[in-house]
N, C-alpha and C positions, 0 to 999 in steps of 0.2 A: 736738490735743484732749487736755485734762488728764483725770486719773482722775475728778475730780468731774464734768466735762462728760460723760464717757462714762457715768457713773452716771445722770445726768439723761436722756441719750439712750436708755438701755436701757428706761426706763419702769418701771412697777411690776412687781413679781414677779420681778425679776432681781437677785440679790445683787450688792452692789458689788464683792466680791472675785472675781467670776467673769465670764468673757466668753462670749458666744454663739459657736457653732461658726463661723458665717460671719465674725464679727469676728476670731476667732483666725486664720482662714485669711487674712483681709486683712492682719493684722499679719505673718503669716509671709511672705506674698507681697511685702510692701514693705520689711520690716525685717530679713529673715533675713541674718545676717552671712555673709561668705565662709567663715570658719573656724567650724565649729559648736562648737568649744571642747570642754570636758569633758563635753558632753551624751552621751546614749545613742548608741552606734555600732551598725551592723548586726551581728547575731549571726553566728556561724559557719554556722548553718543557712541564714540568709538569703543569705549569700555563696555557699554551695554551691548553693542553688536558682538564683540568678542565673547562676552558671557553667554549670549544667546547661541552663538555657534558652538561653544563648548557644551551647553546643555542639549543642543540638537544632536551632537555626536553621541552624547550619553543616552539620548532618548531612543536611538535605534536599537541597541542591545536590550534596553529595558522592554520595549514593545515586543521584540522577538521572544524574550524570555516569558513575557506574559501570555503571548499566543501559545507557545509550546506548553506552558504550565496549565493553561486551560485544557489543551488537548490531553495532556498527561492525567489531569484530574478526571476528565471524562472517561478515559480508557481504564484507569485503575478502578474507578467506581464501578464501571461495567464489568470488569474482570472479577471483582469481589462478589458481585450479585448474581452472576450467571452460572448456571450449571453447565456441565460439559456439552458441547455441541456434537453433532454427528461424527465429525472427523477427528476431533481432538483426542479422544482416548487412544486411537491408533497411533497418532504421532507421539503421544506421551509414553506409551508402552514401548514403542520403537526406540525412543531416546533413552529410556531406562535400560533397555537391552543393550544399547550401545555402551552405556556407562558401565554396566556390570559385566557383560559377556563379551563385548568387543566383537560382535559378529553381524554379518549382513544377512539377516534372516527375515525380518518383517518389512512390509510396506515397500517392496522393490519398485513399485510404480512411481515413487518419488525419490530422487537422489538424497543423500544424507545431510547436506549442509544446513537446511532449515531445522532439521531435527537435532543436529549438533548444537544449534543455538538454543533450542528448547532444553537440551541436556544441561546447559549451564545452570538453568533454574532447577532442574531435577537434582543436580548435584547438591544444591543447598537444601532442598526439601528432604532428600535422602529417604525416599519411600522404601518400604520392605518389598522385595521382588522375588518371585519364585520362578527361576529360569526353567524348572522342570514342568511347569504347567503347559498343557497341550491344548491347542485350540487355534482358531484363525486369529488374525490380528485384531479384529474387533473384540473377540472374546478375551484375548489377553489384556486388552486395555480395560475392559470392565472388571476383570478379575483383579487387576492392579489397583483400581480405584475403590472397589466396593467389597472385595473378598480377601484382602490381604492385610487387614488391620490398619490401613492407612486412612488419613482424613482427606477425602477427595477435595474439599474446599481448599485446604492448604496446598495440596499437590498441584491442583489446577492453577492457583494463584502464582505459585513459583514458576510453573511452566509458562505462564503467560507473560510474566514480567520481562524476560529478555526480548520478546517480540514487541512489547510496548516501548522499550528502550530503543530498539532498532527503528521502529516507526518514527520516533522523535528525531533520530539521526537523519533519516531521509528528509524530514522537514528542513533541516539545515542545508541539505543539498538543493532543495527547491529554492530556499532563500539565496544561496550563493549563486545559483544559475541565473535567476532573474536579476539579481543585483549586478552581475557582470554584464548582462545585456543592456539594462536600462537604468540602473542606478538604485539607490537605497529605497525610494518610495515604491518602485516596482517590486523589489525584493520583499518588502513587507506585505504588499498586496498579495503576491503569490503565496507567501507563508500563511496569510490569513485564509486564502482559499483552501490551502492544504489542511490547516488545523481545524477548520470548521466543516470539512467534508464528512457527512454522516457515514458514508461507506468506509472511509479510511479509519474513522474512530471505531466503528463496529468491528471491522476485520483486524485492525491493529491491536485490539484488546484480546484477541484469541491466540491460542497456541496452534496456529495454522500457517500455511506456506504462501498464501497469495500475496500478502503485503511484501515480504522480503523479496520474492521473485520479481515483482514489478519495480520495487525500489532499487534493486541492483541494476536493472536495465536502465532506469533513469540515470543512476550514477555513472554508468558506462557512457551514456550519451553525453553527459556533462563533461566527462574527462576527455572524450574524443573531441569535443568542441574546444577544450583548452589545449589540446595537442596541436592546434594550428600554429601556436607560437613555441611550444616546447615539446616536440613529439617524442624525444628520447625519454622524457620523464613520464608524460601522460599516456602514451599509447600502451605501455605495459600495464599501467594502472587501469586503463579502460578495459584491456583484455582480462585482467584479474576480476574486475567487477562483473564483466559479461560472464566469465566462468562461474562466478558466485551465483548468478541468476540461473545458469544451466544446471548448477549443482544443487539448486533448490527445487525447481519445477521444470519438467521437460517442455512445458508450453512456452518457455522462453526461446526455444530453438529457432523459430522464425526471425528472431532479432539478430541472429548471427550474421547472415549476409548483409542485412541493413547496416549494422554497425561497422562491419568490415568495409563496406563501400564508403561509409562516412569517414572512416579512418583514412582511406585513400584520398578522399576529397579534401581532408584537412591538410595533407602534405603535398597536394598536387603541384602547386607553385610553378616556378619557371620550367621551360621546356627541357632544358638540359638536365639529364638525370631523372626525368619524370617517371619513367617506367620502373627504374630501380627503386625509387622512393615508394611508388604505389605498391609494388610487390612486397617490399619490406614492411610497410605499414599494415597491410592485410595480414601478412604472415605473423607479425608480432602479436597483433590482436587475437588472431585465431589460435595460435600455438599457446599463448598464455592462458586463454580461456580453457583450452583442453587440459592444460597442466593443472589448473585449479580444480577441475572436475576430478581428475585422478587423485589429487591431494585430499579431496573431501572423503573419498572412499578409503584411502590409505590411513586417514585419521581414525576411522572406525576400526579397521583391521589391516595392519601392515602386510599381512599375507594375502589379503584380498580373497579370502574364502567366502564363497557364495553358497549358503545353505538355505534356500527358500522354504518357508513353512508351508507353502501351497504350490502346486504344480504351475509351471510357467507355460502359458499357451504357446502353441506354434503359430508362426506367422509366415505365410508363403507369398509368392509373387513378388511384385515390385517392392512392396513394403518390407518384406522379409529381406530382400537384397539390400535395401537402404539401411536396415538395422545392422546387417552384418558388416557394412562398410563403415559404420560409425567408429571413430578413433577413441572409444571410451571403454571402461572396464566391462567385463561380462555382466556384472550386476546391473549396470546402466542399460545395457542392450536388452537384458531381460525385462527391465522395467518398461522399456519402449514396447516390447511385445505385449505386456499386460495392458498398456495404454491403448494399443491398437485393438486388442480384444474387447476392452471396455467401450470403445467407440462403436463396435459392431452390435452392441446390445440394444434392444428396443426400449429406450428410456421414455418416460412420460414427461411431458411439459405442460405448463399451465400459464396462459397469458390472456389477460383481460377477460377472465371468466370462462375461457375455453380450455378443456383438457384434451390433449392430443398425444399421440405416440410418434416418436421420432423427434425432429427438431425443425425449427423455423429460422431461416437465415436472418430475419429481422428481429429476432428475440432480444439480443443484447442491446441494440439501439433503442428498442422500445422500453426495456427494463431500465436503462440509463435515463431515459426521458422521465420515467416515473420516480426514480430514486435519487435524482440529483436535484439540489435546490435550484429554484427558478433563476435566482440571481447568478448562480454559478453557470448555469447553461447559457445565459446571456453573455457573461464575460468570456466563456470558452469560445462562443461563436465570434464575438467581436475581436477577441485576441487573435484567433486564427486568421481572420480577414486582415487584421492590422499587420501580422507578420508577412503576409504576401504583398500587401499594398504599400507599406512604408519601406522605402528603398534601403535604409540602413539596417533594417531587420531581416531582409531577405536572406543574407548569408546564414542566419541562424535558423531559418524556417525548416530546412530538411532535418536538422538535429532534434527539433521539437515536435514536428508534425509527422514525419515519415515513420519513426518507430511505432508510435501508437496506432497509426493507420494500418500498418502491416500486421501488428499483433491483433488488432480488432478484427481485420478481415480474416485472419487465421482462426480466431476464436468463434467467429460467426459460422464457420463451416463445421464446427464440432457438433456432436450428437447429444450433448448433455446441456439442456437449457435449465440450469440450476441456479443462476444468480449472477449479479453484477460483480461478484468476487472474481470472476474470470476476466474482468476488464478493469482491474484497479489501476492499471497503468494510465487510464484516461484521466482520473482526477489528479494524478501526479504530474504528468507531462503538461496537461492543459492548465494546471495552476500556474505554471511558468508562462505558458503561451497567453493565458488570460491577462497577465500583467502587461502585455504589450499594448493594451488600450491606452496606457499612459503616454505612448509615443505619438498618439494622434493629436495633432496640434489644433484641436477644436476647443472652443471656450468651455463647452459643457462636458468634455471627456473626463476630466478628473473628478468633478462633483458627481457625475453619473456613476463612475467606477466606485467612488466612496459609498454612494447610496446602495449600490448593488451588493457590495461587500457587507454592509450593515444588514441588508435583507437576508443574506446568507447566514450571517452570525445569528440573527434572531431565529430563523427557521431551524438552525441546527440546535441551538440552546433549548428551544421549545420541546424538542423530542427527547431530551435527557430524562432518564438514562436508557431509553428504548431506541437505540440507534440501529439495531439490526432490522426492525420492521419499518424504518423511515420511508415515507414517500412525501413528495412536495405538496404544496397547498393546492395546486391544480388538480391533483388526484385524491384529495380528501385527507391527506396527512396519514400518520402511521396507523390510525384506527381503521383505515380503509385499504391498506396495502394487500391484505389477504384476499380481497375481492378481485385483484388483478394479477397477483404474482404468488409464488409459493416457494418452498424449500428455503435456501439460505437468504433469500430476499426478505423473509418475514419470520419464518418458523424453522429453527434449526435445532430444536431441543433445549434452548437456552433458559426456559422459564420453568423448569420442573420444581426448583426450589421455591419460586414465587407461588406456584400452584399449591404446594404443600402448605405454605403460610396462609393462603386464602382459604383453603378448606378448613384449617384449624380455626381461623378467626370467624368465618361467616357460616360454615356448614358443619359444625362439630357433630359427630355421631351419625351422619347421614351416609346412606349407601352410595358408593361411587363406582361408576363404570368408566374405564379409561381406554382411549385409543391414542397412544402417545408416539410422536416421531422424535427419536433422539437416542442417545447412547447412555443416558442416565438410568439409574435403578430407582423406580418410584418407591419401592419398599424402604430403601435406605433413608429417604426423606420423610418417611411416615405416611406415605400414600398407599393404603391397602385397597386395591381396586381389582375388579375382574374385567376381562375382555368381553364386551357386549356382542361381538361377532361370533362368539362360540356357544351362545345359548339362543333359544327361540326369542323373537322380539317381545313376546308377551311377558317374559320374565324380567325384562329390563325396566326397573323402576328406580326412582331416586334421581341422582345426578349423573348425567352423561357428559363426560369431559373429553373433548376431541381436539387434538392439535390441528391448527388451521390448514396445514399442508394435507392432512388426511381429509379435512372437510372439502378441500378443493378436488381431491381425487375420489371422493365418496361415490361408490356405485353399489348396487345390489342391496344387501342387508344393512350396511352402514348408512347408505343414503336414505333408506326407509326409516331407520331409527332417527336420523337427524330431522327429516321432514315431519315426523310425527312428534317432535319435541319442541320446547319453547326455550329460546336463548335467554338466559337470565344474567350472565356475567361473562367477563373476558379477563384474561390474565396476560399482562405484558404485550398486548396486541398480537399474541401468537397462539393463544389457546382459548377456545370458547367453551363455556359451561352451559349446558342445557338442563332443563327440568323435565322429567317424565313422571 
């Protein structure tokens, strides 16, 4: 087109010597030469801005890797130094039995998936295993670790490493979830809250089931949230993740109706076809979850033979009818019967110095108040308020606040007040919710959030490597946790190896009396001690060593021995050494 033709095409009112913006763009798009020639070049400021943007894009993955590396280092260090906790030998023995015998025999009260993850590490460690050994699941675990010619340090490390890797992967879910909601800064803030959580570091470094069960529920909630835009892709994935949670711990069952309802909410949309979409979404989520549970059992034994090592208790009434209606394998339903029987036992709890029988509905909130960093508590509360108050965040609020609320309410009705490990979904979900403070358009919100995260990091790093007995500064730190809580909150048998080192270094050759809570074998670590409860108090002289959970529960002869002794040392903030 010539200049004259262009002038005619422009029509009236457009000077012949000028082009419209759209025409200029068209010329640029079609006629721009490869070499711009002597025309204007980017200024130094423009080049600097571009370089800063490139570095900023690179900074995000670097910071994420650093946060996860810090968490990994803390968990691996903890895993290397800690002896088996109370539950770990059971899971390790069951995973070894899966590997060698492919049978559903031990630990029916927990489904197989978490133990199949542990089995990946057991396959590398390749411990010697005697399938003919007879005993309960705890005895089988101790026999595997201490009486079969295996190195328990090596076996336990390899059993714990897959759980450490899985814990780090859930950190990526936290990062992705928060980043989708609020952007990169919120994603990094949420990841920092996750990676510096003492509870997650402590439990993530163990070959136990609480972290994977909570993490799979979180992943399912994230995938259901993504299903708002691509339901055909994400609803089956959400159902699979929910099924993974159910196939790890039965305590995830209350999340099923919540996530099914959220799946319906995600596809609700226009009125036309709404009922069909709702039914399809709920069905896909639930059916996929059930299928994953079945697959986890089939992975152990394709013939689904259930040969329990101990009798399965009978459950009657409404609970028995509900168990019979469950669309799961017989082994799963038997595990539910075991769980109901465990709930009926008269367990002892300990809270703020008071020993009691039964449970307290407020136990878990109180324990979380003690064992969560203060800055984290502040961000949890502020983030939850922001999700409800900020209009653009309200659609995400049910996905982040409803699942942990329902799971916490369910856990609060349980009879076992054993620790915050029953509520690990709280630091996971609320890490994402806590990042919502960045959506508040107040001048001080971002500096305050940064200061609180720094406070959390310092509090977490200061407790290294004693994450299990952590408590925040308002309650005196990890040295004072045993005065307020017991069991897996502070003393779960993890410090037997440290005790052996302490006795060799400071008290060589002295008589030792031991009351230990845990699954480790003191003699294996060189601790040759007698039980002071089996002899008259007058015969107990020397060192009296007592796990702090036993100190909390001390009654009768043990209480008399403790009160007539003098505390001279402590090990790992979980074991007290007395002089008599």
